C-alpha positions as CSV (number, residue, x, y, z in Angstrom):
1,M,0.0,0.1,0.0
2,E,3.1,2.5,0.8
3,E,4.0,2.3,-3.1
4,I,0.7,2.8,-4.3
5,K,0.2,5.6,-1.9
6,N,3.9,7.0,-3.5
7,E,2.4,6.3,-7.1
8,M,-0.4,8.4,-6.3
9,N,1.8,11.5,-4.7
10,R,4.5,11.2,-8.2
11,A,0.8,11.2,-10.4
12,D,-0.8,14.0,-8.8
13,E,2.4,16.2,-8.7
14,L,2.7,15.4,-12.7
15,Y,-1.0,16.6,-12.7
16,Q,-0.5,19.5,-10.0
17,N,2.3,20.6,-12.7
18,G,0.5,20.8,-16.0
19,K,2.3,17.5,-17.3
20,F,-1.0,15.9,-18.1
21,F,0.1,13.5,-20.8
22,E,3.2,11.5,-18.1
23,A,-0.1,12.0,-15.2
24,S,-2.3,9.9,-17.7
25,F,0.3,7.5,-17.5
26,S,0.8,7.3,-14.3
27,Y,-2.7,6.8,-13.4
28,Q,-3.2,4.2,-15.7
29,S,-0.2,2.4,-14.1
30,I,-1.8,2.8,-10.3
31,L,-5.5,1.5,-11.7
32,K,-3.6,-1.9,-12.8
33,D,-1.8,-1.5,-9.6
34,I,-4.5,-1.4,-7.2
35,K,-6.9,-4.3,-8.7
36,G,-7.9,-6.9,-6.4
37,K,-6.6,-5.0,-3.6
38,K,-8.7,-2.7,-0.6
39,I,-9.0,0.6,-1.6
40,S,-11.3,3.4,-1.0
41,Q,-13.9,4.2,-3.0
42,E,-13.2,7.7,-2.8
43,D,-9.4,7.1,-3.8
44,T,-10.6,5.0,-6.5
45,D,-13.3,7.4,-8.0
46,L,-10.1,9.9,-7.4
47,I,-8.1,8.0,-9.8
48,K,-10.9,7.6,-12.5
49,N,-11.8,11.3,-12.6
50,R,-7.8,12.7,-12.9
51,L,-7.2,9.8,-15.2
52,K,-10.4,11.1,-17.4
53,E,-9.1,14.8,-17.4
54,S,-5.8,14.1,-17.6
55,I,-6.3,12.6,-20.9
56,L,-8.9,14.9,-21.8
57,K,-6.0,17.8,-21.3
58,S,-3.2,16.2,-23.1
59,K,-4.6,16.3,-26.2
60,N,-2.9,19.2,-27.5
61,E,0.4,16.6,-26.7
62,Y,-0.9,14.2,-29.0
63,K,0.5,14.4,-32.4
64,E,-0.7,12.6,-35.6
65,L,1.4,11.9,-38.3
66,S,-0.5,11.1,-41.7
67,T,1.6,8.8,-44.8
68,E,0.9,9.2,-48.5
69,V,0.9,6.3,-51.0
70,V,1.0,7.0,-54.5
71,I,-0.8,4.9,-56.7
72,D,0.4,4.7,-59.8
73,E,-1.5,3.6,-63.0
74,T,-0.2,-0.2,-63.2
75,M,-1.8,-0.6,-59.8
76,I,-5.1,1.5,-60.8
77,E,-5.1,-0.8,-63.7
78,Q,-5.1,-4.1,-61.4
79,I,-7.5,-2.7,-58.9
80,N,-10.2,-1.8,-61.8
81,T,-9.3,-5.6,-62.9
82,V,-10.2,-7.1,-60.2
83,N,-13.7,-4.5,-59.6
84,N,-14.8,-5.3,-63.1
85,G,-14.2,-9.2,-63.0
86,I,-16.8,-9.0,-59.5
87,F,-19.1,-6.7,-61.9
88,E,-19.1,-9.5,-64.5
89,K,-19.9,-12.0,-62.4
90,V,-22.0,-10.4,-60.7
91,G,-24.4,-9.1,-63.9
92,N,-28.0,-8.1,-63.1
93,D,-28.4,-10.5,-60.4
94,F,-27.4,-8.5,-56.8
95,S,-27.8,-12.6,-55.2
96,N,-24.7,-12.9,-57.0
97,L,-22.6,-10.6,-54.9
98,L,-23.3,-12.8,-51.9
99,T,-21.2,-15.7,-53.0
100,L,-18.5,-13.2,-54.0
101,I,-17.9,-11.0,-51.1
102,F,-16.4,-13.6,-48.7
103,S,-13.2,-13.1,-50.2
104,T,-10.4,-11.3,-49.0
105,T,-11.0,-8.7,-51.8
106,F,-13.6,-7.5,-49.7
107,I,-12.6,-8.5,-45.9
108,G,-9.0,-9.2,-44.6
109,S,-7.6,-12.9,-44.2
110,L,-7.0,-13.4,-40.1
111,E,-4.0,-15.7,-41.4
112,S,-2.3,-13.2,-43.3
113,N,-2.8,-10.6,-41.0
114,E,-1.1,-12.7,-38.2
115,K,2.2,-13.2,-40.3
116,T,2.4,-9.4,-41.2
117,T,1.7,-8.2,-37.3
118,K,4.6,-10.9,-36.1
119,K,7.1,-9.7,-39.2
120,T,6.6,-6.0,-39.1
121,L,6.1,-5.4,-35.1
122,P,7.3,-2.2,-34.3
123,L,10.0,-2.4,-30.8
124,T,8.4,0.6,-29.6
125,Y,5.2,-1.4,-29.1
126,Q,7.2,-3.6,-26.8
127,I,9.3,-1.5,-24.8
128,A,6.7,1.3,-24.4
129,S,4.1,2.5,-23.0
130,F,0.5,2.9,-25.0
131,S,-3.0,3.3,-24.6
132,S,-6.1,4.8,-26.9
133,H,-8.6,6.8,-25.7
134,T,-12.2,8.0,-26.6
135,E,-13.0,11.7,-27.7
136,Q,-14.9,11.6,-24.0
137,G,-11.5,11.2,-22.2
138,Y,-12.2,7.6,-21.5
139,L,-9.0,4.9,-22.1
140,S,-10.5,2.3,-24.5
141,A,-7.2,0.2,-24.5
142,N,-3.3,0.1,-23.6
143,N,-0.8,-2.7,-23.0
144,Y,-1.6,-3.6,-19.6
145,D,-4.6,-5.2,-21.2
146,Y,-3.4,-6.2,-24.2
147,S,-0.4,-7.8,-25.3
148,P,1.8,-5.8,-28.5
149,I,1.0,-8.9,-30.7
150,E,-3.1,-8.4,-30.4
151,L,-2.3,-4.0,-30.2
152,W,-0.2,-4.0,-33.7
153,S,-2.6,-6.7,-35.1
154,F,-5.8,-4.4,-35.2
155,Q,-3.3,-1.9,-36.3
156,T,-2.1,-3.4,-39.5
157,Y,-5.3,-5.2,-39.9
158,G,-7.5,-1.7,-40.0
159,M,-4.6,-0.5,-42.4
160,E,-5.6,-3.4,-44.9
161,Q,-9.1,-3.4,-44.6
162,M,-9.7,0.9,-45.1
163,M,-7.4,0.1,-48.4
164,K,-9.8,-2.4,-49.3
165,V,-13.1,0.0,-48.6
166,Y,-11.3,2.5,-51.0
167,F,-10.7,0.6,-53.5
168,H,-12.8,-2.4,-54.1
169,I,-16.1,-1.8,-51.1
170,N,-17.0,1.6,-52.1
171,P,-16.2,1.5,-55.7
172,I,-18.4,-2.0,-56.2
173,L,-21.4,-0.9,-54.0
174,R,-21.9,2.4,-55.6
175,K,-21.6,1.2,-59.2
176,L,-24.2,-1.5,-58.0
177,T,-26.7,0.6,-56.5
178,E,-26.0,3.7,-59.9
179,N,-27.2,0.5,-62.1
180,K,-29.9,-0.4,-60.0
181,V,-28.5,-4.0,-59.5
182,F,-28.8,-3.3,-56.0
183,D,-31.8,-1.6,-54.7
184,L,-34.8,-2.0,-52.1
185,N,-36.1,-4.7,-54.2
186,S,-33.6,-6.8,-55.0
187,F,-32.7,-6.7,-51.6
188,E,-35.7,-8.0,-50.5
189,L,-35.7,-10.7,-52.9
190,V,-32.7,-12.3,-51.5
191,L,-34.3,-12.1,-48.0
192,K,-37.6,-13.9,-49.6
193,N,-35.1,-16.1,-51.4
194,K,-33.4,-17.3,-47.9
195,G,-36.9,-17.5,-46.6
196,L,-36.3,-14.5,-44.4
197,C,-39.4,-12.5,-45.3
198,P,-42.4,-15.1,-46.8
199,N,-45.5,-12.9,-46.3
200,G,-43.2,-9.3,-46.7
201,N,-43.8,-8.6,-42.8
202,E,-40.8,-9.9,-41.7
203,L,-37.5,-8.0,-40.9
204,V,-39.4,-4.8,-41.8
205,I,-36.6,-2.8,-40.2
206,L,-33.9,-4.3,-41.7
207,K,-35.1,-3.3,-45.2
208,H,-35.4,-0.2,-44.3
209,A,-32.0,0.6,-43.2
210,I,-31.4,-0.6,-46.9
211,K,-33.7,2.1,-48.0
212,V,-31.7,4.9,-46.1
213,Y,-29.1,3.5,-47.2
214,L,-29.7,3.7,-50.7
215,E,-31.0,7.7,-49.9
216,K,-27.2,8.2,-48.6
217,D,-28.8,8.9,-45.0
218,F,-25.6,7.0,-43.2
219,I,-26.5,8.3,-39.8
220,S,-29.8,6.7,-40.0
221,T,-28.4,3.4,-41.6
222,L,-25.9,2.7,-39.0
223,H,-28.2,3.6,-36.1
224,I,-31.0,0.7,-37.6
225,L,-28.6,-1.5,-39.3
226,I,-26.8,-2.7,-36.7
227,P,-28.9,-3.3,-34.2
228,Q,-30.9,-5.7,-37.3
229,F,-27.6,-7.0,-38.1
230,E,-27.4,-8.2,-34.6
231,N,-30.6,-9.8,-34.2
232,L,-29.7,-11.7,-37.5
233,L,-26.6,-12.9,-36.0
234,L,-28.0,-14.4,-32.8
235,M,-31.2,-15.7,-34.9
236,I,-28.4,-17.6,-36.5
237,S,-26.6,-18.6,-34.2
238,E,-29.5,-20.2,-32.4
239,N,-30.3,-22.0,-35.4
240,A,-26.6,-23.3,-35.0
241,G,-26.9,-24.5,-31.9
242,I,-25.6,-22.0,-30.0
243,Q,-27.0,-21.1,-26.8
244,T,-28.1,-17.0,-26.9
245,T,-30.2,-17.3,-23.5
246,A,-28.8,-15.5,-20.3
247,I,-30.1,-15.5,-16.8
248,E,-30.1,-12.0,-15.1
249,R,-27.6,-12.2,-12.7
250,G,-28.3,-12.7,-9.1
251,K,-32.2,-13.4,-10.4
252,T,-34.1,-16.3,-12.4
253,I,-35.1,-13.6,-15.2
254,T,-34.2,-14.7,-18.7
255,K,-33.1,-12.7,-21.4
256,R,-31.2,-12.9,-24.8
257,I,-27.8,-12.6,-24.8
258,T,-26.3,-8.9,-25.8
259,L,-22.6,-9.8,-28.3
260,S,-19.7,-8.3,-26.9
261,D,-16.0,-8.7,-28.4
262,L,-15.7,-11.9,-26.3
263,S,-18.5,-13.5,-27.6
264,L,-17.0,-12.8,-31.3
265,K,-13.5,-14.9,-30.0
266,S,-15.2,-17.9,-28.8
267,D,-14.8,-21.3,-30.2
268,E,-18.5,-22.0,-31.1
269,M,-18.5,-18.7,-32.8
270,I,-15.6,-19.4,-34.8
271,K,-16.5,-23.2,-35.8
272,I,-20.0,-21.4,-37.0
273,F,-18.7,-18.5,-38.5
274,G,-15.3,-18.9,-39.3
275,K,-12.5,-16.8,-38.4
276,D,-11.5,-14.3,-40.5
277,F,-15.7,-13.4,-40.6
278,C,-15.4,-13.4,-36.8
279,F,-12.3,-10.9,-36.4
280,Y,-13.9,-8.8,-39.2
281,L,-17.1,-7.9,-37.1
282,R,-14.3,-7.6,-34.1
283,Y,-12.5,-4.8,-36.0
284,V,-15.9,-3.6,-37.4
285,L,-18.1,-3.8,-34.3
286,Y,-17.2,-5.0,-31.5
287,S,-13.4,-4.5,-29.7
288,P,-12.0,-1.4,-28.3
289,L,-9.2,-1.9,-30.6
290,G,-11.3,-1.6,-33.7
291,L,-13.7,0.7,-34.9
292,S,-16.1,-0.5,-31.9
293,I,-18.8,1.1,-33.9
294,R,-21.4,-1.3,-32.4
295,H,-21.0,-0.2,-28.6
296,K,-20.7,3.7,-30.2
297,I,-24.3,3.6,-31.9
298,A,-25.0,1.4,-28.5
299,H,-23.8,4.2,-25.7
300,G,-25.0,7.2,-28.4
301,N,-21.4,8.6,-28.3
302,I,-20.7,8.0,-31.9
303,D,-19.2,11.0,-33.5
304,N,-20.9,12.7,-36.7
305,A,-17.9,12.3,-39.0
306,E,-18.1,8.4,-38.2
307,C,-21.5,8.0,-40.0
308,N,-20.1,8.3,-43.3
309,E,-20.5,5.7,-46.6
310,N,-17.4,3.9,-45.3
311,N,-18.4,2.7,-41.9
312,C,-21.8,1.9,-43.3
313,N,-20.0,-0.2,-46.2
314,L,-18.3,-2.1,-43.6
315,V,-21.5,-3.4,-41.7
316,L,-23.0,-4.1,-44.8
317,V,-20.7,-6.3,-46.0
318,G,-21.3,-8.3,-42.7
319,L,-24.4,-8.2,-43.2
320,L,-24.0,-9.5,-47.5
321,I,-21.7,-12.2,-45.8
322,L,-24.1,-13.3,-43.0
323,L,-26.9,-13.7,-45.6
324,N,-25.1,-16.3,-47.7
325,K,-24.4,-18.1,-44.8
326,V,-28.7,-18.6,-44.5
327,Q,-30.3,-21.5,-45.6
328,K,-33.2,-21.2,-47.0
329,I,-35.9,-21.9,-44.6
């Protein structure tokens, strides 16, 4: 306890002297050290409040680095060749896209990412302290709770996935919508062929999400599409034999489970949906190391700028992959 007291004094000194960036890491270290120890609620609250305040006040100390990649004509030709190949295979039948979308053109390979991560892991990730924060000042990830490999793997995966968004996913979906291959009617037909809306009344909210997407209302799209996607994912999981009922803690009341990053890491989910798709969903929707779109939507703290075409298309790709896994009922 004496050691923790000394840590608090050092952190408080940094805080009082306006060294908020350094103070934030000191308070993080204290949170790690007090796990499982008897600390008063007052002291615990003070540490959490000081950490949040230090994160918010140290923003002006952060520096953002950017890089530019020059795309030459050969690379553009290669990209266009891949995209044109998709257009030819889809033709005028949107349902054909479902059989094509679960490929490395649209989502990253976990095996490939793991190899890249191990080869390119920066030394700084192994010897320095890292953390990431939300705009609201909350600590979302650090290398106390995650290994350097985990932290870097999401970075490399994210870089690759965003290139797929800009080079393939966006232009392909734009052209399919512009040519009316992908419209509300073609989407409804996919649902009917899967036996998901035999009377035309089922999944009406999911269909509305596609309607507003086609109207380029990306804010509404994300807020409607993500809960509907999760509902469909749980439906398929339950049909595959995965337990989707939970008991309310301390009660006999039952409820449906809430999907999380941990859920997508489970062996039973990976067995049903595959490791590539599960990691994709972790990156896009659930993990604090990824985009975490699902949790930002659920907690109402997603930024307006994040409700964009890129993120909508990432979720839409996930939905189309999921629909392809549905056997006709």
